[in-house]
N, C-alpha and C positions, 0 to 999 in steps of 0.2 A: 377566184382566180388561183389555178396550177402556178407552181414555181420552177422555174431551170436555172440551176445554178451550172455556171461555166466556170470551170477551176483550170487555168492555163499558167502555162510556163512558155512566155516568147522571147526570148533574149534576142533575136537575129529578126530582120525585117522580113527574110521568108518566112520564118514560122511564125511571124505575126498578120502575113497576108493571109495564112490559112485560117489564125484565129478570125479575124475579119469576118473573111468569108461564112464560118463557122456562125456567126452572132446575125450577120445577115441573112442569114439560114432561117434562124430562131426568128427572126422579125419579117417574116413574110407575109405580106399584105394575108394573105387567105389563111393566116392564121392568127385566131384571136382566142383571150381568156387566157394567155401564160406571161407572167411577168419575167423577165430573163435579168438572170443576177449575175454579172460579170466579176471574177476576182481571180488575182494573179495569186499563184499558189503560196505564194508567201504573204499572204492576208487572208485568206481565205478561214476560216474557223470551220469548228465543230457546230455552232450555233448556225453557220450558214449553211451547212449539211442538213441538220434537225430541220430546216425550217423549207427545205427545197422539197419536191415532189419526183423530182428528177436531175440527171447530172450529162453532164458532156467535160470531157476532161484533154487537156491537148499536153504535146509535152515534144522537146527534141529528144533522139534518142544520142546519147552522149555516152562514148565508149562501152556501147551496148548495154544501153540500160537510160531508164527513163531519166531525165533531169532530178537534180537532188531538190531543186526548188519543190516537185512535185512528191518527191519522196516523202520529204517534210512535211509535207500537208496531211499523207495520209498516215504517217508516222502520229501526228498531234491528234487525228480525228478520231480514227480507228475504233477504241475502246468505247468512248462518248456515241459512236455512230452507229454502235450495235457490230463490229468485226469480232469475232469468237474463233477461235481455233479449238481443234480438241485434243484430246490428249495425244493423240501420237503427230501433231503438229499441222493435221491437215483442216481443210478451211471448213467451216460449220457454217457460215451466215448465218448465223443468229445468235444474241449473246442476253442474259436475263438483263431486263430492263434498257436492253438499245430499242432502235428502230425497230419493229418486227416486221411492218409490212415492206414487201419487195420494190422498189424501186427502179426504175430505166435509168441504163447509161449509157455514152457513147465516148469514142474515143478516138482520137486521132492522134498520129506520130509521124514526125517529121524527122529525116535521118539524110545521109550524105551516101551511105554503102547499104545500112542493114537497118533495118527496125525489130528486128524479131525477139531481141531480150527485152528491149521495153516494153513490147506488146505484150512477152508473157509476165513480165513481172506487177501491171495493172490487171491484167486480167488475174493473176493469181490474188492481190489484195482486194480486187471487189469481188471475187468470187469469196472472200471471207467476212464478207456483209451481206446486207440483206437488200444486195441490187440485182439484176440480170442484165445482163449484155443484149440491149434493144435496136440495135445494127451493125454490122457489118464495121468491123474496125476499119477507118481510112489509115492507111500506109501510103505516104508518101516519099519516094526517094528523089535525091536533087533538085532540082527549080522547079519550080510550083507556076506552070502557067494558067490557061484559062480554064483547062480540064482538071486539073486540082484542085481548084476554087470554085467549080462548079460542084465536084464532090463531096466537098469541106460544106457549102450551100445545101447541098442536099442533107449532110448527116444533120448539120442544126437545125434544118424543116423539121427531118423525122421525130427527132426526140422532142422538139416543142409541139409535132402534130399530134404524137401519143401522150401529151397532157391535155390534149382538150377534149378527149373522149372519157 
């Protein structure tokens, strides 16, 4: 059985509604053989990352960046999860002794006015890990309605379905 790890920071009802839709999508009745593990960003560990076959990350966009909680998660798991930087500081995506196979990931970001910096930051960190973006980033500005929840459901379902093959 494959494991999909969802790491999220959901400090508001709006952001939580997206997270709930992502989790619901991962548990679509047509998807079998995937265990879904949901962790708040401040509780997720490198052991969680190493035990998973794929990931979904969720964050609000705070002052043009990902939440501090999600950044803390990445800071604490980076090296153990296989993160590596080359001598010039660019991402290499593999480190000796780390996770060597490429694992799929997805991302959703909610902001009131802009999500660009938060998306860029997560993609930069993920690029230095042995992970590959497997779905378009779900960027949501403002209120979350049925359309946004449907897109979040689809993101969760897509990542879970990728782990069944």
